[in-house]
N, C-alpha and C positions, 0 to 999 in steps of 0.2 A: 653426307649423313647430317650434318648440322643445318641444311635449310631443311630436310625431312623432318627432326627433329622440333625445328623453329614451327613448321605446318602442324606438328600433332598439337605443339605447345596451342596456337592459334586455336585453331580446331574445339581444343578443349573448352578454352576458354568461350567460342561462340556457343557450344552445346550446352554453356552453364556449367563448367565444372570447379566449384568455387575452391580456390588455393587450401593447402593445410592450415586450418588455425590453431594458435598455443590453446593447451588447455590446461588450467589451473594442477598442481598436484599436491596433496598431502604432504607435510615436509618432512614427517617418520617413514612415508613412503617413498618418498624421491629420493631421501637419504640412503635409503635401505638400495635403493636400484643403484644409484651414483657410485657408492662402495664399490657395489660388485662389477661395476665397467671401470674402478679406477686397477681392481686385483685384476681385470683379465688384460687392461691396457699394458699394466706394471710388467706382466709376466709375457707380453708380447712384444715388449721394447728389450727386456733382457734378453731376446735370441736374436738381438741387433736392430738399429734404427739411427734415425737424426732427426732431432730437434732444431726448430731455428727461431727465436726470440726477436721481435721486434717491437719499438715503440708506436709506429703507427702502422694501419693494418696493412698498406701495401709498401710501406716505408723498406729501405734495406735493414738487413739481418743486421741485427747489433751485437750477438751471440748465436753460435753455432756449435752445438754440441752433437758428435758421434760416437757411436759406441761399438766395437768388433768383438763380441764375445769370443770367439773362436782363439783369434788371436791376443785377446785379453786388453785391448786399448780404449783408452777415452783421450778424444780430442777434444778441447774446449777454445774457442776462437776470443771468446771474451777474455780470457787470460791474459794471452792464450798460452795454452800447456797441452802436454801430452803425457799423459799417465799409463804407466803400462806395468799388468799385472807381474809380481814376483822382480822387478826392477825398482821402480820409484817411478818419480815425476822429472818430466822436461819441461824448465819453466823459462820462460821468456818475460811475464811480466815482471818479475820484481814483486812483486806485492808485499811480499815476505822481507826475503832478501833486502832489498834496498830502499825499505821504508825509509831510516834515516838521509840518505844520500839525495844530494840533487842532480841536476842533469849534467852537467860537466864533468862530476865525478865520476859517474856513471861511464860518459863517455870517454874520459881519463884513463878507468879502469880496464874499459874494453883494447884501450889504445896499448896497455900493458901486456896484453895476452895478445896482440897482434891482430883484432879484429875492428872494425871500423864503427859497429853498434854493439849491444849488448848481445852476448851469444847465447846459446839456448846452454841452462846451468841444470845439470842430471843430481838431481838429491835421489840417493839410493836407498830403500824401504822407507821412505815416505809417498804417502800416495796424496794426490791433490794437492795445490799450494797450498791452501791452509791444511795442515797432515792430518791423518787420520792413521790409525792404526795397522790397518788390512785395506789391500784392495777390495775386497767384499764389505768392508766399513765406508769405504769411500762411494762405492755404488751408492749403497741404500742413505748417503748424504748429499752428495753432490749431482748424481745423475737426474738429469730435468726431466723422467719421465713422466707421463698425463700426471699421476696421481701429485707430484709433487705441486704441479700448479696449478691442481685443485684447493690441496689442503693449507695454502699457504705459510707454511710452517718456515722457521727460519732456517738458513742453511749446516744451522749446529744438531737438528733434530732428523734421527734417521725416520727413512720413510714408513708412515703405516698405511700401506695403500688398503687395508677391509676398513679403516677406518678415515680415507679421507674428507668426506665432506660432512663427518660428524659433528664440527662445529655450528653449525647451523642450527644444531639442537639446543643449541645452549642458553641458558635465561637470559633474557636480555638482546638475542641475536635478532629478533624478529623478523623472521626469515619468511621467504615465500619463493616456490617454485615452479615453474610452468615448462612446456615442452610442446613440440609440433613435432610431427611424424609426418615423412614423407617416403614411404616405399622404407627400405634399410635404413634410411638415414634419421637421427632423432636429435633435435636441437633443444639442450636444456638452458631456461636462464633461473638464472640465480641472485637473489636478492638479499641482504642481509647486514647488521653489525656485526662488526669486529673490533673486540677491545684486548686489542695487545698495548697497553700503555698507553698509547693514542687513541680515541675511540674513532671509528674509520666505517664509511658506508660504503661495503663493495658491492658493485654490481657485474657478473661473471654470465659466459656462455660458453657453450662446450658442444661441438658436434660429435654426434659420435655414430662410426657408418659400419654395417656389421657388426655392432657389438665392441667396438673400439675406440678412444676419443682419438680426431684426426685432426683438431683444431680447437683453438679456446683462445679467450678475451677476459679480460680483469681490468678494471676499473676501480683505483680507490680514492676515495674521497676524505680528508679528515671532518669530523664533526663538529661544528661552532668556534673551528680556528681557521683563518684566512692566510697563514702560516706553515700551514700544516702539509701530511703528503696529499698528492696531486699526481695519480702515478696512472697511466694506462701501459698493459702489456698485452701483445698479443705474440701466440706460438702455434705452430704447426708441425705434426710428428707424419714422421715416415717410417714405417716397420718393414725394413729391407736391411742387411746387415752391410756398411760401406766399408769401402777400404780407408783404414788409418794409418796414412804412414809416420815412420818415426824422423825427427829432426835427420840431416847426416852429418853424421860421427866428426865430419871437421868442423862441425860449427858446435860442439860440444864439450863444455869442460865441466868437470867435477866443482860439486858445491865448493869444498876444501880449496881449489884454484881459485874459484871467483870472490870467495873469501878474502883471502888474501890480497887480491888485487884491488879490491874495496876498500882494503883496510889503508892501502897505500896509497891511494886516491884519496882516501878522506883523514889520513892522519894528520895533518896541519890543523884542520878544523876539530878534531878530536881530540888534540892536545892541547888548542887553545879552551877548547870550552871544557876540558877537565882542570886545565889550571884556574881557569875562572871561577869552578866552582869550589875551590880554596880560598878564594878572599875573603878578608873580614876574620880570617882568624888571629886570636890575640896572643896566642901563646906556641913559644915556637914547638916545645914536646907537643901540643894538642894539633899543629901543622903538621908535622912529619908523622903521626899516628894517622891522622884523617887521610893524608897523600899516598901512604902505604896501602890502606885499608883500598882505597878509591880507586888503586892502580890495579889490587888484586881483581875486583868488579869489574873494571873495565876489560882485562883483558878475556874474560869467559866467554867462550865461543867465536872469540877471534884468533886468525892466524900469524899476525905482526904483536910482538908483545909490547908494550910499553915499559917502563921504567922508572926506577926512583931514585936518586941516590943526596945525599946532602950535600949542602952546599952553605958555606956560612950565611945564616941569618935566615936559612929555610931550607926549600928543596928543588931539586931540576928534577923535572919531567922528558923522560924522551922517547924516541924510536926510529928506528932507520927502514928507509925504501930501499926492499931488495931491490926494485927495479932500477931504482939511479943510484943505489948506492949514498943518498943523500940521509944525514942524520938530523932531524928536529928536534929542538928544545925550547922548553919554558921554563922559568926560575918563579918561586911563587916565594917570597922573604917576605920577613916582618921589617915594616918599615919603622920609624922612631915615633909614628904618630902614637900607638904603636896598633898597625891593624895591616894583615898580609895583602901584598898584590903581587902580580902576574906582566911576566914580560916575555916576549920571545928573547931568546938568545942567539941560536942557529935555525 
């Protein structure tokens, strides 16, 4: 068939059939049509689909997101994570939980639990790596359906497919729209100014096939700044329900177990940082009062509790590693200067 199609194309050129030409479209008309396409595309994607994001047209996908509405699962290779309706999120990225940790501490925490690398961490009743209140809300914020690619909203703004292109109508957008129609395929080209704190010029292209957005590109450039935004993004959508697998249960730990392990791995650093924050105190009552308040705050959200006790001239901060049974302690004492200094004692 391919040689035949090529021959037909060549014959068309010989017969003088011109390729489809781009035609300008009034902005208000184009926005209305694109909003309708966004609604249809999102509805189709919510029946199941896959999106692949790239930074180069033919480059490797930097993020692949798959949505299976029947089983209620979304996998995202960008984090990576798997979010499951009615359960929560399996996260291997550590984007939130491990933000304070170094690579060596993560490796040590994994070792405490019998793993060579970070396991999947299941946080129940949390939907998305950056948590949302429900699975439905997670889909509105995190699912990269075509309308999310068009509207360029931040990840904290719920999807509004019925107005996905309405930002082209804003004062100062200086927008222009053209389209090329070839059979059932329409290619839309958009050019406009976007001012979200940093003024940017956006050029984007959307390919619509049989009424659904199947691919898109967006080039964002800062206006008037050489060190500003310079981002290219390319996306392709497939409207077919994929199979989303859950992590193997033997590679999954609860969020509570992981926090306990990371608390142990970071115990020395956390105590050193906490004791250093008390340095410079000039009165013993003030030092002890602040130490107790700081320990109470440090223990929130953690599984290994730090302790504070009075010692001559100051306080001792300590904690026990439950995996090694080692106790780590730092003293903060008032010196003759007088000002508080810290040192490790155990």
